[in-house]
Every structure is written in C-alpha cells, then in structure tokens.
LODREN-471604 format. One record per residue: residue number from 0; residue in three letters; chain; x, y, z of N, C-alpha, C in turn. Coordinates in pm, whole numbers, plus 32768, in hexadecimal, padded with zeros to 4 digits. Layout:
<sites>
(NUM; 'ALA'; 'A'; (X; Y; Z); (X; Y; Z); (X; Y; Z))
...
</sites>
This chain:
<sites>
(0; 'MET'; 'A'; (170B; 87E1; 1634); (1772; 8805; 1640); (1763; 881C; 16E6))
(1; 'LEU'; 'A'; (16D7; 8876; 171C); (1731; 88C1; 17A9); (1715; 87EE; 1812))
(2; 'LEU'; 'A'; (16DE; 87D0; 17EB); (16AC; 8735; 1841); (176C; 871A; 1855))
(3; 'THR'; 'A'; (1779; 86D9; 17E5); (182D; 86B7; 17B1); (18AA; 86C8; 1824))
(4; 'HIS'; 'A'; (187C; 87AD; 1806); (18DE; 87DF; 1884); (18BB; 87E7; 1925))
(5; 'GLY'; 'A'; (1809; 87BF; 194E); (1801; 8791; 1998); (1843; 871A; 19EE))
(6; 'ALA'; 'A'; (1823; 86CB; 198E); (1856; 8622; 1989); (18C0; 8628; 1996))
(7; 'ARG'; 'A'; (1946; 8680; 1957); (19F7; 86C3; 194A); (19F9; 86E4; 19F8))
(8; 'ALA'; 'A'; (19A8; 8759; 1A1D); (19C9; 8764; 1A8B); (19A9; 86F3; 1B05))
(9; 'CYS'; 'A'; (1932; 86E1; 1AE0); (1907; 8696; 1B4E); (198A; 862E; 1B89))
(10; 'LEU'; 'A'; (1999; 85AA; 1B19); (19C9; 8570; 1B33); (1A94; 8577; 1B58))
(11; 'ARG'; 'A'; (1AD1; 860D; 1B43); (1B2B; 862C; 1B78); (1B23; 862D; 1BE5))
(12; 'ALA'; 'A'; (1ABA; 869D; 1C1E); (1AA4; 867C; 1CAC); (1A65; 85ED; 1D2E))
(13; 'ALA'; 'A'; (1A46; 85A7; 1CC2); (1A48; 850E; 1CE9); (1AB6; 8520; 1D04))
(14; 'THR'; 'A'; (1AF5; 84D8; 1CA1); (1BC1; 84CA; 1CAA); (1BF6; 84E7; 1D19))
(15; 'LEU'; 'A'; (1C1C; 858D; 1D2E); (1C4E; 85B1; 1DB2); (1BFE; 858F; 1E34))
(16; 'ALA'; 'A'; (1BB2; 858D; 1E24); (1B57; 8587; 1E81); (1B52; 84D6; 1EC0))
(17; 'ALA'; 'A'; (1B93; 845C; 1E66); (1BAA; 83F7; 1E97); (1C34; 83F5; 1EAC))
(18; 'LYS'; 'A'; (1CA1; 8422; 1E69); (1D07; 8468; 1E7F); (1D1F; 8464; 1F39))
(19; 'ALA'; 'A'; (1CD7; 84E6; 1F3F); (1CCE; 84FA; 1FB8); (1C82; 84B9; 2026))
(20; 'ASP'; 'A'; (1C69; 8412; 2001); (1C1C; 83FA; 204C); (1BDD; 840A; 2099))
(21; 'ARG'; 'A'; (1B5B; 844D; 2065); (1B29; 848A; 2099); (1A6E; 8421; 2043))
(22; 'GLN'; 'A'; (19DD; 8443; 2089); (1973; 83EC; 2063); (1952; 8426; 1FDC))
(23; 'LEU'; 'A'; (193F; 83AD; 1F8C); (1904; 83B0; 1F13); (1870; 836E; 1F1A))
(24; 'ASP'; 'A'; (1809; 83D7; 1ED7); (17CB; 8385; 1E7D); (1784; 831E; 1E49))
(25; 'ALA'; 'A'; (1710; 82F8; 1E18); (1705; 8289; 1DB7); (1727; 8295; 1D34))
(26; 'LEU'; 'A'; (1702; 831F; 1D0E); (16F4; 8335; 1C90); (17BB; 835D; 1C8B))
(27; 'ARG'; 'A'; (1813; 83D0; 1CEE); (1873; 83D7; 1CE9); (18DA; 8348; 1CD5))
(28; 'GLN'; 'A'; (18C3; 82EC; 1D0D); (1901; 82AA; 1D0D); (18DD; 8262; 1CC7))
(29; 'TRP'; 'A'; (1856; 8258; 1C6F); (1874; 8211; 1BE7); (18F1; 823B; 1B91))
(30; 'ALA'; 'A'; (18B4; 82DF; 1BB5); (1903; 832B; 1B0E); (19CD; 8300; 1B23))
(31; 'VAL'; 'A'; (19C4; 82FD; 1B95); (1A6D; 82C5; 1BDB); (1A6A; 822F; 1B88))
(32; 'ASN'; 'A'; (1A0E; 81CB; 1BAE); (1A2B; 8164; 1BAD); (1A38; 814E; 1B05))
(33; 'ILE'; 'A'; (19DC; 8196; 1AA8); (1A17; 81A1; 1A02); (1A69; 81B9; 1A07))
(34; 'GLN'; 'A'; (1A88; 8264; 1A2B); (1B04; 8272; 1A01); (1BB5; 8238; 19FA))
(35; 'ALA'; 'A'; (1B91; 81B2; 1A78); (1BDC; 815D; 1A9F); (1BE9; 80F9; 1A11))
(36; 'ARG'; 'A'; (1B8F; 810B; 19E9); (1B77; 8083; 199A); (1BCA; 80B2; 1911))
(37; 'THR'; 'A'; (1BC5; 812E; 18D8); (1B8E; 8166; 184B); (1BD0; 81FA; 183A))
(38; 'HIS'; 'A'; (1BC3; 823E; 17C6); (1C30; 82B5; 17F0); (1BBB; 8328; 1824))
(39; 'HIS'; 'A'; (1C14; 8369; 1836); (1B92; 83F7; 18AC); (1B21; 8422; 182A))
(40; 'ASN'; 'A'; (1B8E; 8433; 17D2); (1B13; 845D; 1748); (1A99; 8420; 1745))
(41; 'LYS'; 'A'; (1AA9; 83AF; 175C); (1A13; 830F; 1751); (19EF; 8318; 17BA))
(42; 'ALA'; 'A'; (1A1A; 8348; 183C); (19FD; 833D; 18A4); (196A; 83D0; 1898))
(43; 'ALA'; 'A'; (19B2; 8431; 1894); (195F; 8498; 18A2); (18E7; 84A0; 181B))
(44; 'CYS'; 'A'; (1905; 8480; 17B6); (1882; 8470; 176D); (1800; 8404; 17BF))
(45; 'ALA'; 'A'; (1828; 83BA; 17EC); (17F7; 832C; 184C); (17A9; 8392; 1896))
(46; 'LEU'; 'A'; (182E; 83CB; 18F8); (17C5; 8406; 1938); (1759; 84A5; 1930))
(47; 'ALA'; 'A'; (1795; 84D5; 189C); (171F; 8545; 186C); (1698; 84FE; 1836))
(48; 'ASN'; 'A'; (169F; 8496; 1822); (163F; 8412; 1804); (15D1; 83F3; 1880))
(49; 'LYS'; 'A'; (1619; 83C6; 18D7); (1602; 838B; 193C); (158C; 846A; 195B))
(50; 'LEU'; 'A'; (15C1; 848A; 1991); (15BF; 852A; 19D8); (1507; 8524; 1953))
(51; 'ALA'; 'A'; (1520; 8516; 18DF); (14C6; 8560; 1840); (1439; 84FE; 18A4))
(52; 'ARG'; 'A'; (145E; 8470; 18B3); (140C; 8421; 18B1); (13AD; 8447; 1957))
(53; 'ILE'; 'A'; (1400; 8450; 198D); (13DF; 847F; 1A37); (1378; 8527; 1A4C))
(54; 'CYS'; 'A'; (13D8; 8566; 19E7); (135C; 85CB; 19C0); (12FB; 85FF; 198C))
(55; 'TYR'; 'A'; (12D4; 8569; 18F8); (1275; 8533; 18BF); (11E6; 851F; 194A))
(56; 'SER'; 'A'; (1214; 84C9; 1988); (11AE; 8483; 19F0); (118F; 84D8; 1A6D))
(57; 'VAL'; 'A'; (11D5; 8528; 1AB3); (11AE; 8587; 1AE4); (1156; 85FE; 1AD1))
(58; 'LEU'; 'A'; (1167; 8639; 1A46); (110E; 8665; 19F6); (106B; 862F; 19FA))
(59; 'ARG'; 'A'; (108C; 85D4; 19B3); (1014; 8575; 199E); (0FFC; 851A; 19F4))
(60; 'ASP'; 'A'; (101B; 84EF; 1A5C); (0FBA; 84F1; 1ACE); (0F82; 8570; 1B4E))
(61; 'ALA'; 'A'; (0FD2; 85E7; 1B3F); (0FD1; 8657; 1BAD); (0FE7; 85F6; 1C13))
(62; 'THR'; 'A'; (103A; 85D7; 1C3B); (1080; 8591; 1C86); (10FE; 85D4; 1CD8))
(63; 'ALA'; 'A'; (110D; 860A; 1D5B); (1187; 85D9; 1D7A); (121F; 8551; 1D39))
(64; 'TYR'; 'A'; (1287; 858B; 1D0E); (1304; 8528; 1D3D); (12F8; 84DE; 1D7D))
(65; 'GLY'; 'A'; (12CB; 845B; 1D49); (1323; 83C7; 1DB3); (126D; 8394; 1E0F))
(66; 'GLU'; 'A'; (1221; 83DD; 1DFD); (1195; 839D; 1DE8); (118F; 832D; 1DA1))
(67; 'PRO'; 'A'; (1176; 82B2; 1DEB); (1149; 8244; 1DA3); (10FA; 8233; 1D78))
(68; 'GLN'; 'A'; (108B; 8268; 1DC8); (1008; 822D; 1DCB); (0FC4; 824A; 1D2E))
(69; 'PRO'; 'A'; (0FC0; 82D0; 1CE1); (0FA4; 82F1; 1C89); (0FAC; 824A; 1BF5))
(70; 'ARG'; 'A'; (100F; 823B; 1C06); (0FD5; 81E1; 1BB5); (0F8C; 8179; 1BBF))
(71; 'LEU'; 'A'; (0F2F; 813A; 1C33); (0F21; 80B2; 1C80); (0E73; 810B; 1C6C))
(72; 'ALA'; 'A'; (0E55; 819D; 1C78); (0E06; 81E5; 1C6B); (0DDB; 81FE; 1BC6))
(73; 'ARG'; 'A'; (0E44; 8205; 1B8E); (0E3A; 8212; 1AF7); (0DD1; 81BF; 1A88))
(74; 'LYS'; 'A'; (0E5B; 811E; 1AD2); (0DFA; 80AC; 1AD5); (0D58; 80AC; 1ADD))
(75; 'ALA'; 'A'; (0D66; 809A; 1B43); (0C8F; 80BC; 1B71); (0C47; 8101; 1B2D))
(76; 'ALA'; 'A'; (0C84; 8159; 1AF5); (0C21; 81D7; 1AA5); (0C1B; 81C7; 1A28))
(77; 'ARG'; 'A'; (0C76; 8129; 19FE); (0C70; 8116; 1966); (0C0D; 80CC; 1952))
(78; 'ALA'; 'A'; (0C3F; 8037; 19E6); (0BBB; 7FC8; 19F2); (0B3B; 8016; 19DD))
(79; 'SER'; 'A'; (0B20; 807B; 1A65); (0A8F; 80AF; 1A7B); (0A47; 80EC; 19BB))
(80; 'PHE'; 'A'; (0AD1; 8136; 197B); (0AAA; 8167; 190F); (0A97; 80F8; 18B3))
(81; 'ALA'; 'A'; (0A91; 8081; 1889); (0A88; 8040; 1865); (0A16; 7FD4; 186A))
(82; 'VAL'; 'A'; (09FE; 7FE1; 18D8); (0984; 7FA2; 1912); (08E8; 8008; 18DA))
(83; 'ALA'; 'A'; (092D; 809E; 1916); (08B6; 80F3; 18FB); (084D; 80C8; 1838))
(84; 'ALA'; 'A'; (0903; 80D5; 17FC); (08CE; 80D8; 177E); (0899; 8085; 175C))
</sites>
C-alpha cells in the first residue's frame, strides 16, 4: 500500500514538473509516458511495481540506485560458483 501511495505522489509530482517544462529523469519520464497511454490508476500501479523491483534489486545487491555494474558482477559470481562446484 505504501508503494502505491508513493507511486501516486511521484506520478503527480512528475506530471506537474512536465507541465512546468522542467527536466524529468528517466523513471519519471517513463511514468508520465505510461500515464499518457493509460488510466492514471494503472500507471500508478505500474510505477509501484517498478519501484518494488528497484527496491528489491538495491537490497539484494547492497548497492546504490542506478549503478549498472552489479548485474555483471552477479553474473560473474554465478559463473565462478558454477565452476567451483
């Protein structure tokens, strides 16, 4: 429920920023594009889902948001684990 409320707030802020011609980051731009194509409730749920996946990956990898390296490092760790076993 908290993710949904956070997504609604983020979507509202992104919509207002877009109307004021301010620069949006990639996540907010994605959310605004989804909202333009579908109902705002569906867009809020899609954003909440994306935020949950981001939260999970940040906690799983113990990294900061936006770092692209962990996926490659995780893949290399799996490969070395498979060889060692």
